[in-house]
Structure formats: C-alpha cells, structure tokens
C-alpha positions in Angstrom: -30.3 34.3 171.4 -29.4 36.8 168.4 -30.4 33.8 165.7 -33.8 33.2 168.2 -34.5 37.0 167.9 -33.6 37.3 164.1 -36.1 34.8 163.2 -38.6 36.4 165.7 -38.4 39.8 163.8 -39.1 38.3 160.2 -41.7 40.1 158.8 -43.5 36.6 157.7 -43.3 35.6 161.6 -46.5 37.8 162.9 -45.1 38.1 166.2 -46.7 41.5 166.6 -50.2 39.8 166.3 -49.4 37.1 168.7 -47.8 39.6 171.5 -51.2 41.6 171.2 -53.3 38.7 171.5 -51.5 37.2 174.4 -50.6 40.6 176.3 -54.2 41.8 176.0 -55.1 38.9 177.5 -52.6 39.0 180.6 -53.8 42.8 180.8 -56.9 42.0 181.7 -56.5 39.3 184.0 -53.9 41.2 186.1 -56.2 44.4 186.2 -59.0 41.9 187.6 -56.9 40.4 190.0 -55.7 44.2 190.9 -59.4 44.9 191.6 -59.9 41.9 193.5 -57.1 42.5 195.6 -58.3 46.4 196.2 -61.8 46.3 196.3 -64.0 45.6 199.2 -65.9 41.8 199.2 -69.0 41.9 197.1 -68.4 44.8 195.1 -68.6 44.5 191.5 -65.1 44.8 189.6 -65.4 47.3 186.5 -63.7 46.3 183.0 -60.9 48.2 182.1 -61.5 51.0 179.4 -60.6 50.1 175.8 -58.3 52.4 174.9 -56.3 52.2 178.1 -56.0 48.9 177.3 -55.1 49.2 173.7 -52.5 51.6 174.6 -50.9 49.4 177.1 -50.8 46.4 175.1 -49.5 48.3 172.1 -46.8 49.9 174.5 -45.8 46.9 176.2 -45.7 45.1 172.2 -43.4 48.1 170.9 -41.1 47.5 173.9 -40.4 44.1 173.1 -40.2 44.5 169.5 -37.6 47.2 169.9 -35.8 44.9 172.1 -35.8 41.8 169.6 -34.6 44.6 166.7 -31.9 45.9 168.7 -31.1 42.1 169.2 -31.4 40.9 165.8 -29.3 43.9 164.7 -26.6 42.6 166.8 -22.9 42.4 164.9 -20.7 40.7 166.7 -17.2 42.1 165.4 -16.9 45.3 168.0 -19.5 45.1 171.1 -18.6 45.6 174.6 -19.0 41.9 175.6 -16.1 40.8 173.1 -13.9 44.0 174.3 -14.4 42.6 178.1 -13.7 39.4 177.0 -10.3 40.3 175.3 -9.2 42.3 178.1 -10.2 39.6 180.7 -7.9 37.1 178.8 -5.2 39.4 177.8 -2.0 38.5 179.3 -0.9 41.9 180.1 -4.3 42.3 182.4 -3.6 38.8 183.9 0.2 39.6 185.0 -1.6 42.5 187.0 -4.0 40.0 188.8 -3.5 39.7 192.2 -1.4 36.5 193.4 -4.3 35.2 195.4 -5.9 34.5 192.5 -3.4 32.6 190.8 -4.3 29.1 192.0 -7.9 30.0 189.8 -5.9 30.1 186.4 
C-alpha cells in the first residue's frame, strides 16, 4: 500500500488531474440525484454553481492528495503499528496474558 501511494504521488503521474475529472463528474451526478430526491415531481432541477463545484472538487482532491502524501512518506522504523506489534509479541506481555487465552498460542 505504501509503494502504491508513492507511485501515485510522483509528479509525472498527474493524479490531481485525473481526480479532478472523476470527482467533478461524481459531484454533478450526486447533486442531480439529491435534487431528484428532494424536488417535487415535474419541477426542473438546477445546475450546481461553477464556483461551488470547483471548490468542492478541489477540497476533495486536496484531502485525497494529503492522505496519499502522508502515506507515501511513511517510514517503517518506529511507527505506532510496529510498536504495537512488538508489544504484542513481547514475552513479558505474553506471560501476563489471561490463562484462558493460552490455547490460542
């Protein structure tokens, strides 16, 4: 997963442009569906304003890119996950375990 995030964050992959195109279409479809559900039958749905659409899409793209960049910068040395796994495998912690869990070892 980390290597996939690193590949997607590379500047020559142009993920931002792909996300903008996909999310723009999805936001328009979502807005149309929401209007169909809330407006009475026979009334004409109105289009989402361009500025609102652009800011919504860019906010979503920025959130996705931030998450991917954080994942791509992951250094496996002293992460929370490795600390938890080490604590779970520690003989000191295993010997304190409830005896009812011993058959699962």
